[in-house]
C-alpha positions as CSV (number, residue, x, y, z in Angstrom):
1,M,-103.9,156.2,42.6
2,R,-104.0,159.2,41.4
3,R,-106.0,160.6,43.7
4,W,-103.3,158.9,45.8
5,L,-100.5,160.6,44.2
6,T,-103.0,164.1,44.4
7,A,-102.8,163.5,48.2
8,A,-99.4,162.8,48.6
9,G,-98.2,165.6,46.4
10,L,-100.3,168.4,48.3
11,V,-99.0,166.8,51.5
12,M,-95.0,167.3,50.0
13,V,-96.3,170.7,48.9
14,L,-97.5,171.9,52.1
15,S,-95.2,170.7,54.3
16,A,-92.3,172.2,51.9
17,G,-94.1,175.2,52.8
18,S,-94.1,174.9,56.5
19,V,-90.4,174.4,56.7
20,A,-89.9,177.4,55.1
21,C,-92.3,179.3,57.2
22,A,-90.3,177.7,60.0
23,A,-87.0,178.9,58.5
24,E,-88.4,182.4,58.5
25,E,-90.0,182.2,62.5
26,E,-86.2,181.1,63.4
27,K,-84.1,183.9,61.6
28,P,-82.5,185.7,64.6
29,Y,-83.1,189.4,64.9
30,D,-79.7,191.6,63.5
31,P,-80.0,194.5,65.6
32,F,-77.8,195.7,62.7
33,V,-78.0,197.7,60.1
34,G,-76.5,200.0,57.6
35,A,-76.5,203.9,57.5
36,E,-79.9,204.6,55.1
37,Q,-81.5,202.6,57.9
38,V,-80.4,203.4,61.4
39,C,-83.1,206.1,62.6
40,G,-85.2,205.7,59.8
41,D,-85.0,207.8,57.0
42,V,-82.6,210.6,58.6
43,F,-79.9,209.1,56.5
44,S,-81.2,208.4,53.1
45,G,-80.3,208.2,49.7
46,S,-76.7,209.1,48.9
47,L,-76.6,210.9,52.8
48,A,-76.2,207.2,53.8
49,G,-72.7,206.9,51.9
50,M,-71.6,210.1,53.5
51,V,-71.8,208.9,57.0
52,E,-70.5,205.2,56.3
53,K,-67.1,207.4,54.7
54,A,-67.1,209.4,57.2
55,T,-67.0,207.1,59.7
56,G,-65.5,204.6,57.9
57,D,-68.2,202.1,59.2
58,K,-70.8,199.6,57.4
59,L,-73.3,198.7,60.3
60,F,-74.4,201.3,63.4
61,F,-76.7,199.8,66.0
62,E,-80.3,200.3,64.9
63,K,-81.9,203.7,66.6
64,S,-85.8,204.6,67.2
65,P,-87.5,206.4,63.8
66,E,-88.8,208.7,65.7
67,G,-85.5,211.0,66.4
68,M,-86.6,213.6,64.2
69,E,-90.4,214.0,66.0
70,K,-88.4,214.1,68.7
71,T,-86.1,216.7,68.4
72,V,-88.7,219.3,66.9
73,A,-90.7,218.6,70.2
74,A,-87.6,219.4,72.7
75,L,-87.0,222.6,71.0
76,K,-90.5,224.0,70.3
77,E,-90.9,222.8,74.2
78,A,-87.4,224.7,75.4
79,Y,-88.8,227.6,73.5
80,K,-91.9,227.2,75.2
81,S,-90.2,227.5,78.2
82,G,-89.4,231.3,78.4
83,R,-85.5,230.0,78.8
84,S,-82.9,231.5,76.8
85,W,-81.3,227.6,76.1
86,G,-82.5,224.4,75.8
87,A,-81.6,220.7,76.4
88,V,-79.0,218.7,74.2
89,N,-81.0,216.1,72.2
90,T,-80.3,213.6,70.2
91,L,-81.8,212.9,66.9
92,C,-79.4,210.0,65.6
93,E,-76.9,208.6,67.5
94,L,-74.1,206.1,65.7
95,S,-73.1,203.5,67.1
96,P,-71.1,201.1,65.4
97,K,-70.9,197.7,64.8
98,G,-67.7,196.0,67.3
99,A,-67.1,198.9,68.2
100,K,-66.1,200.2,72.2
101,Q,-69.0,202.4,73.8
102,T,-67.0,205.9,73.6
103,D,-66.6,205.2,69.7
104,R,-70.2,206.9,69.6
105,G,-71.1,209.4,67.3
106,G,-74.7,210.8,65.7
107,V,-76.3,214.1,65.3
108,K,-77.5,216.8,67.8
109,F,-79.6,219.8,68.4
110,S,-80.8,222.2,70.8
111,M,-81.8,226.0,71.2
112,Y,-78.8,227.7,72.0
113,A,-78.1,231.1,74.2
114,P,-77.5,234.4,72.6
115,Q,-74.1,235.2,73.8
116,D,-73.3,231.1,72.2
117,V,-72.7,233.1,69.5
118,E,-71.2,236.2,70.3
119,D,-67.5,234.4,71.2
120,E,-65.7,234.2,68.3
121,G,-63.1,232.0,69.4
122,L,-63.1,228.5,68.7
123,P,-61.1,225.5,70.3
124,A,-58.1,224.4,68.8
125,G,-58.5,222.2,65.7
126,Q,-62.0,224.0,64.7
127,E,-62.1,226.7,61.3
128,P,-64.9,229.2,61.3
129,Y,-67.1,228.5,58.0
130,T,-69.6,231.0,56.6
131,M,-72.9,229.1,56.5
132,G,-75.6,230.0,58.9
133,V,-75.5,232.4,62.0
134,Q,-71.9,230.5,63.0
135,S,-70.6,227.5,61.3
136,S,-67.2,225.2,62.4
137,V,-65.5,222.5,61.8
138,G,-63.0,219.7,63.0
139,R,-60.8,216.6,62.4
140,G,-64.6,214.7,63.4
141,N,-67.0,216.9,64.1
142,A,-69.2,220.2,62.4
143,G,-71.1,223.0,64.2
144,L,-74.2,224.9,62.7
145,Y,-76.0,228.0,64.3
146,F,-79.4,228.9,62.6
147,E,-82.5,231.1,63.2
148,C,-85.9,229.9,62.7
149,V,-88.9,232.1,62.3
150,T,-92.4,229.3,61.8
151,P,-95.8,230.4,62.5
152,Q,-95.8,226.9,64.3
153,L,-94.4,229.3,67.4
154,K,-96.1,232.3,68.4
155,G,-93.4,235.2,68.8
156,S,-90.8,233.8,66.9
157,D,-91.4,236.4,63.9
158,K,-90.0,238.9,66.4
159,A,-87.4,236.9,68.6
160,P,-87.0,234.0,66.2
161,L,-86.0,229.6,67.9
162,R,-82.2,229.8,67.9
163,V,-81.2,225.9,67.0
164,H,-77.3,224.6,67.1
165,G,-76.7,221.7,65.5
166,G,-73.8,219.4,65.5
167,F,-72.1,216.5,63.9
168,G,-69.6,214.2,65.4
169,R,-68.6,211.0,63.5
170,G,-67.0,209.1,66.7
171,E,-63.7,207.5,66.3
172,S,-62.1,206.7,62.8
173,D,-59.2,206.5,60.6
174,A,-60.2,209.1,58.1
175,P,-58.2,211.6,57.3
176,D,-58.1,215.1,58.5
177,N,-58.3,217.0,55.2
178,R,-60.6,219.6,53.9
179,E,-62.4,217.0,51.7
180,Y,-63.5,215.0,54.5
181,R,-64.2,218.4,57.4
182,N,-66.7,219.3,53.9
183,L,-67.9,216.5,54.1
184,N,-68.9,216.3,58.1
185,M,-70.4,219.9,56.9
186,T,-72.5,218.3,54.4
187,I,-73.6,215.7,56.6
188,L,-75.2,218.1,59.0
189,H,-76.1,220.8,56.7
190,A,-78.6,218.0,55.5
191,V,-80.1,217.1,58.3
192,S,-80.6,220.3,59.8
193,L,-82.3,221.3,56.5
194,K,-85.1,218.0,57.2
195,L,-85.1,220.0,60.8
196,V,-85.7,223.5,59.4
197,K,-88.3,222.0,56.9
198,E,-90.4,219.8,59.7
199,L,-90.5,222.9,61.7
200,G,-92.2,225.1,58.7
201,C,-89.0,227.6,59.4
202,E,-89.1,230.6,56.8
203,N,-86.7,230.5,53.9
204,N,-85.7,227.5,55.8
205,A,-83.7,229.2,58.2
206,G,-81.2,231.0,55.9
207,L,-80.0,227.4,55.1
208,P,-79.1,227.3,50.9
209,E,-80.5,224.2,49.7
210,T,-76.7,223.0,48.9
211,P,-74.1,223.4,51.6
212,D,-72.5,226.0,51.9
213,L,-69.0,225.0,52.5
214,T,-66.6,228.2,52.7
215,P,-64.0,228.7,54.9
216,K,-64.2,232.2,57.2
C-alpha cells in the first residue's frame, strides 16, 4: 500500500508539473513592452520614465536591440564614403500600443553637411539651446548637432564626423512648456551620449555628462 501511495503521489507531481509547463508554453507572445525594453537598453534606468512621460504612453511595439550597433555602423560608413552627408538612421522607433500608424516617435541620427548648421534660421515654434555645435527644441521634438573625433575613423582628427541627432515624441497631449521641452532635449542628450561613447569620440564629442538646457 505504501508503494502504491508513493507511486500515485509521484504521478500527481509529474502531472502538475506538466500542466504548469503547458501553461507556460501556451502563454501568448506580447509584442508590446515598456520604454526600458523597447529597443534593448537604449532607454534604460530613469530614462524610461522620461520617455513614457514625454510620449504619454506606457507600452510600445518592441524593436530590435541592435539599433545602436546599426547606427554606429551607418555613421562610420557615411564618413568613409567621402560624401558631405549621410542618410538618416533610426536608432529606436517608438510605436505606442493602440496608436495610429502616423503616431510614431523615436530617436534618429545622421551625418550632416557643414552648411546645415550655417543657417541660424529655425522653423516656427523651435527655439535654440546652447549645447553642442547647434541645438534646438520644439513642442514635441529636439535636435542636436555635434562633432566627433575618434580613433575609430582615420582622418577625423582633421575632419571630424558631423552627427545630427533628433528626438520626436509622436502625438501626445503633453503641454508645450519649458519642462517638457527640456524633457525632449534630456532624452536626446542621453541617447547621444551613449552613441558618442560607442563611437569612442574624444571629450564625448563636446557633450556634457549632464545636459545643458540653457536657451540661447
